[in-house]
C-alpha positions in Angstrom: 11.3 10.6 17.3 12.5 7.5 18.2 16.3 7.1 17.7 15.9 4.1 14.8 13.2 4.4 12.7 12.8 1.5 10.1 10.6 1.9 6.4 9.3 -2.0 5.8 7.1 -1.4 1.8 5.9 -4.6 1.0 4.3 -5.6 -2.3 3.7 -8.2 -5.1 3.1 -10.0 -8.6 1.8 -12.8 -10.4 -1.9 -14.0 -10.7 -3.5 -16.5 -8.8 -2.7 -20.0 -10.1 0.7 -19.3 -10.8 3.8 -18.4 -8.1 3.6 -15.2 -7.0 6.4 -12.8 -5.9 6.8 -11.0 -2.7 9.4 -7.7 -2.5 10.4 -6.6 1.5 12.4 -3.7 1.1 13.9 -2.4 4.0 15.0 0.7 5.2 16.3 2.9 7.8 13.6 6.1 7.0 16.9 8.3 6.5 18.1 7.0 4.3 15.3 6.0 1.6 16.8 8.9 -0.2 18.8 6.3 -1.8 15.5 4.4 -3.7 14.9 8.3 -5.0 18.4 8.2 -6.5 18.0 4.8 -7.6 15.4 6.0 -9.3 16.3 8.9 -10.8 19.3 7.3 -12.6 17.2 4.4 -14.2 13.4 5.5 -14.9 14.3 8.9 -15.0 11.2 10.0 -12.2 11.3 10.0 -8.4 8.6 7.1 -8.5 8.0 5.1 -11.8 4.2 3.6 -12.2 3.6 0.3 -13.3 2.3 2.0 -17.0 5.4 3.0 -16.8 7.4 0.0 -16.3 6.5 -1.5 -19.4 7.5 0.2 -21.7 11.6 -0.9 -19.8 13.4 -4.2 -21.2 12.8 -6.9 -18.4 16.6 -7.5 -18.8 17.0 -3.8 -18.2 14.8 -3.9 -15.2 17.4 -6.9 -13.3 19.9 -4.2 -14.1 18.2 -2.8 -10.9 16.8 -5.2 -8.9 20.8 -6.5 -8.9 21.8 -2.3 -8.1 18.9 -2.4 -5.0 20.3 -6.5 -3.7 23.9 -4.7 -4.0 23.5 -1.7 -1.7 24.5 -2.4 2.1 22.1 0.2 3.4 18.4 -1.5 1.9 17.2 -5.0 3.0 15.6 -6.5 0.7 13.9 -9.9 1.1 11.7 -11.6 -1.9 9.2 -14.3 -1.2 7.6 -16.4 -3.8 4.0 -18.2 -2.9 3.9 -21.7 -5.0 -0.3 -22.6 -6.9 -0.4 -25.3 -4.0 -0.2 -23.1 -1.0 -2.4 -21.0 -2.9 -5.0 -23.8 -3.8 -5.3 -24.4 -0.1 -6.2 -21.0 0.9 -8.4 -20.8 -1.7 -10.3 -23.9 -1.3 -10.1 -22.9 2.7 -11.9 -20.2 1.1 -14.5 -21.2 -0.7 -15.9 -24.3 1.3 -15.9 -21.4 4.4 -18.3 -19.5 2.4 -20.2 -21.7 0.1 -21.3 -22.7 4.3 -21.7 -19.7 5.2 -24.3 -19.3 2.2 -26.4 -22.0 3.2 -26.1 -20.1 6.2 -27.7 -17.1 4.9 -30.3 -18.6 2.6 -31.7 -19.8 5.5 -31.8 -16.8 7.8 -33.8 -14.9 4.0 -36.5 -18.1 4.7 -36.5 -17.9 7.9 -37.8 -14.4 7.3 -40.8 -15.4 4.9 -44.0 -16.5 5.7 -45.9 -19.8 4.0 -47.1 -16.5 1.2 -43.2 -15.4 0.3 -43.9 -12.1 2.3 -41.9 -10.7 5.1 -43.0 -12.3 8.8 -41.5 -9.4 10.7 -41.3 -6.3 8.6 -38.6 -4.6 12.2 -36.3 -8.5 12.5 -36.7 -8.7 8.8 -35.0 -5.6 7.0 -32.3 -6.1 9.7 -31.2 -9.7 8.0 -31.9 -8.1 4.9 -29.2 -5.8 5.4 -26.5 -8.8 6.9 -26.8 -10.2 3.8 -26.8 -7.1 1.4 -23.5 -5.7 2.9 -21.9 -9.9 3.2 -22.4 -10.2 -0.5 -20.9 -6.7 -1.1 -17.6 -8.5 -0.9 -18.8 -10.0 -4.6 -18.5 -7.2 -6.1 -15.3 -7.5 -8.0 -14.8 -10.9 -7.5 -11.2 -10.8 -8.2 -10.4 -8.4 -5.7 -12.3 -11.4 -3.0 -10.2 -13.7 -3.8 -7.0 -12.2 -4.2 -6.9 -10.0 -0.9 -7.9 -13.3 1.0 -4.5 -15.3 -0.8 -1.6 -12.3 -0.9 -2.5 -10.7 2.4 -2.1 -14.4 4.0 1.6 -14.0 1.8 1.5 -9.4 3.0 1.0 -11.7 6.9 3.7 -13.7 6.7 6.2 -12.0 5.6 5.6 -8.9 7.8 5.9 -11.7 10.9 9.3 -12.3 9.9 10.1 -8.7 11.2 10.3 -9.7 14.8 13.6 -11.7 14.2 14.6 -10.8 10.5 14.7 -6.6 10.6 17.6 -4.9 10.3 17.3 -2.3 12.8 15.9 -4.9 15.7 19.4 -6.6 15.5 21.4 -4.5 17.2 23.3 -4.6 19.9 21.2 -3.5 23.3 24.0 -1.8 24.6 23.5 0.6 21.1 20.0 1.0 21.4 16.5 -0.1 23.6 13.2 -1.4 21.2 12.4 2.7 22.8 14.7 3.7 20.7 12.9 2.2 17.8 9.5 2.3 16.0 8.8 0.3 12.6 6.7 1.5 9.9 4.8 -1.6 7.4 3.6 -0.4 4.5 1.7 -2.7 2.7 0.0 -2.5 -0.5 -3.6 -3.1 -2.0 -5.2 -1.4 0.6 -7.1 -2.4 4.0 -8.4 -5.6 2.5 -4.7 -7.2 2.8 -3.9 -5.6 5.7 -6.4 -6.4 8.3 -4.1 -8.9 10.2 -1.8 -5.9 11.8 -3.7 -5.9 15.3 -3.8 -9.9 15.9 0.3 -10.1 15.6 0.5 -7.7 17.9 -2.2 -9.1 20.6 -0.5 -12.3 20.3 2.7 -10.9 21.2 4.7 -10.3 18.1 5.3 -7.3 18.1 5.9 -4.4 21.1 2.5 -2.3 20.6 3.6 1.4 20.0 7.1 0.6 18.5 4.7 -1.3 15.2 2.2 0.1 13.1 1.0 -1.3 9.6 -0.6 0.5 7.0 -2.4 -0.6 3.7 -2.4 1.7 1.1 -4.1 1.4 -1.7 -2.4 2.3 -4.8 1.0 3.2 -2.7 3.8 1.9 -4.6 2.5 4.8 -6.2 3.2 7.1 -3.7 6.5 5.8 -1.6 9.5 4.6 -2.3 9.8 1.3 0.0 6.0 0.6 -1.8 8.0 1.1 -5.1 10.8 -0.4 -5.4 9.0 -3.5 -3.6 7.0 -3.3 -6.8 9.1 -2.7 -9.2 11.5 -6.0 -7.9 8.2 -7.7 -7.8 7.2 -7.6 -11.0 10.2 -8.0 -12.9 11.0 -11.2 -11.2 7.6 -11.9 -12.5 9.0 -11.5 -15.8 12.2 -12.8 -15.5 11.6 -16.5 -13.4 14.8 -18.3 -16.2 17.0 -15.9 -13.6 15.4 -16.7 -10.5 18.6 -18.8 -10.5 20.7 -16.1 -9.8 18.3 -15.0 -6.2 18.5 -15.6 -2.8 14.2 -17.0 -2.9 12.0 -17.7 0.2 9.1 -19.9 0.0 5.8 -18.5 1.7 4.1 -22.5 3.3 0.7 -23.1 4.0 1.0 -23.6 8.3 -1.2 -26.3 9.2 -1.1 -24.9 12.5 -2.3 -21.2 11.8 -5.9 -19.9 12.8 -7.3 -19.5 9.2 -10.8 -19.4 11.2 -9.9 -16.6 12.4 -8.1 -15.1 9.1 -11.6 -15.5 7.1 -14.1 -13.7 9.8 -11.0 -10.0 9.3 -11.0 -10.5 5.5 -14.7 -10.5 5.8 -15.1 -8.0 7.9 -12.3 -5.8 5.4 -14.3 -6.4 3.0 -17.6 -5.6 3.8 -16.6 -2.3 5.7 -14.2 0.2 3.5 -11.7 0.9 6.2 -8.5 3.7 6.0 -6.8 6.2 7.8 -5.5 8.8 6.8 -6.5 9.8 3.0 -5.2 12.8 0.6 -7.7 13.1 -2.4 -6.4 15.7 -5.1 -7.7 18.0 -7.3 -7.4 19.7 -10.2 -4.1 18.9 -13.3 -0.4 18.6 -11.5 3.0 17.4 -12.1 3.0 14.0 -11.6 6.3 14.0 -9.6 4.7 16.7 -7.9 1.3 14.5 -7.3 3.4 11.7 -6.2 5.7 13.1 -3.5 3.0 14.9 -1.6 0.9 12.1 0.5 4.9 10.9 0.7 6.3 14.6 2.2 3.2 13.7 4.8 4.2 10.4 6.2 7.1 12.7 6.7 5.5 15.4 9.2 4.2 12.4 10.9 5.1 8.7 10.8 2.5 7.8 12.4 0.6 7.6 9.5 0.5 7.0 5.8 -2.0 8.6 4.0 -4.0 6.8 1.4 -4.2 8.9 -1.9 -6.1 9.1 -4.9 -6.5 11.5 -8.2 -10.3 12.9 -8.6 -11.6 14.0 -11.6 -15.5 12.8 -12.0 -18.4 13.6 -9.2 -16.7 13.4 -6.2 -19.4 12.2 -4.5 -19.4 9.0 -6.2 -16.4 8.8 -4.7 -17.8 9.1 -1.0 -20.6 6.8 -1.7 -18.3 3.9 -3.2 -15.2 4.5 -0.2 -16.9 5.8 2.8 -17.0 9.7 3.7 -15.6 9.3 6.8 -14.4 12.1 9.5 -13.1 15.2 8.0 -10.8 15.2 10.1 -9.1 12.1 8.2 -9.6 13.3 4.6 -7.2 16.1 3.0 -8.8 17.8 0.5 -5.5 19.4 -1.8 -5.9 20.9 -5.5 -4.0 22.8 -7.8 -4.7 26.1 -9.7 -5.4 24.1 -13.0 -8.9 23.5 -12.3 -12.2 22.4 -14.7 -15.8 23.3 -14.1 -16.2 19.7 -13.0 -12.5 20.4 -10.3 -14.1 23.2 -9.0 -18.2 21.7 -8.3 -16.1 19.2 -6.4 -13.8 21.9 -4.4 -17.3 23.5 -3.3 -18.5 20.6 -2.5 -15.8 18.7 0.1 -16.0 22.8 1.5 -19.2 22.7 2.9 -18.5 19.2 3.9 -15.8 20.9 5.7 -12.6 19.0 4.6 -9.2 20.1 5.2 -8.1 21.4 1.9 -4.8 23.3 0.5 -3.1 24.5 -2.6 -0.2 22.3 -3.2 2.1 25.9 -3.1 2.3 24.9 0.7 4.3 21.5 0.0 6.9 24.5 -1.8 9.2 23.9 1.6 8.8 20.9 2.0 8.8 19.4 -1.9 12.3 21.7 -2.5 14.1 20.5 0.6 13.4 16.9 -0.8 14.9 17.2 -4.2 18.1 18.6 -2.3 18.5 16.2 0.3 18.5 13.9 -3.1 21.0 16.0 -5.0 23.0 16.9 -1.7 23.6 12.6 -1.9 23.9 12.3 -5.6 27.0 14.6 -5.1 28.7 10.4 -4.0 27.8 9.6 -6.5 29.7 9.1 -10.3 30.4 12.1 -11.8 28.0 10.9 -15.6 25.5 9.4 -12.8 25.8 12.6 -11.0 26.0 15.0 -14.3 22.1 12.8 -15.3 20.5 12.6 -11.9 21.4 16.7 -11.7 19.9 17.3 -14.7 16.5 15.0 -14.3 16.1 17.3 -10.5 16.0 20.4 -12.8 14.0 19.9 -14.6 11.0 17.6 -12.1 12.2 20.8 -10.6 10.9 23.3 -13.1 7.7 21.5 -14.4 6.6 20.8 -10.1 7.1 24.8 -9.3 4.8 25.4 -11.8 1.7 24.4 -10.0 3.6 25.2 -7.2 2.6 29.4 -8.4 
């Protein structure tokens, strides 16, 4: 395993037409424990979700951000994409899509004869399938537009790692790039991270020392992305305090090939892609559910599994997201199962998906809590006692799910 493993969690907050805030949290994998400590101290949980954060006063959240910026073990970069940059991107997206739609229209016209019937059923069917695949992106127009604009920002931020990483700046006498591995975790899933291979091909990073994972709902399962999402949403709510923070601007680069970017984005929307994924079935404590994907990631840093909880018929999920290779999907269930949960498990068994019980993660989970508690010993007494009490409550609740 490489000596230096860095995690870069990237998330954003904001709406098209208004300033969008991005945050990159750059931290050594061993120092991610610090992020758990911050969450426990401020939010009484291992990782706060967006719904929980809404209950906190924006001024209180600013204290969380300023404390993180003062932590020397964590490097935080904050970015803002102004509306005029978004306008350049959305204009290109609209014009290019309109041109392509007109081409699709011509293709459809050409497969029909004068009476409106198909000329050649075989070739016509292929043309129709291409058009229907293209139209899939408009099922969720919000994602279509947002993923194009925001993925551009995330790509530019990741590209900066070539010269702006806390860990790549170590002197050659201290380490070599063969001793270094970088994991970039992009919140939002593959449509926000489809560009990663182009960075490799263009020589921005060394092959074998750099990987990008697009993770849907990643801020719920991974501490660096959770932290990045919290900072971005906090700044969005406190724009009158922006002068207190070092913020970079994401600019529109005229020389950048948006045509290639558009093509990659189109492919990402047409075909669901994931590397590894976890599907939860059954009721379990939120802190346990949030930590299991992270524990899987620690077992193999090359993969950052996407995770989702299923309560509806699981066939619906597979039809929408793809069945994939069974080896790349892990089913994790609790003992608290409804009749629908049991039906879903039976379906997964027939499809030969690997199935685990939450108790299989008991040892790893207790180890994580122990490491967090040990690290908290360096905190002031009042803060230490508070964290210890919260950790004990979390442990007791989660262990009930692992019986």
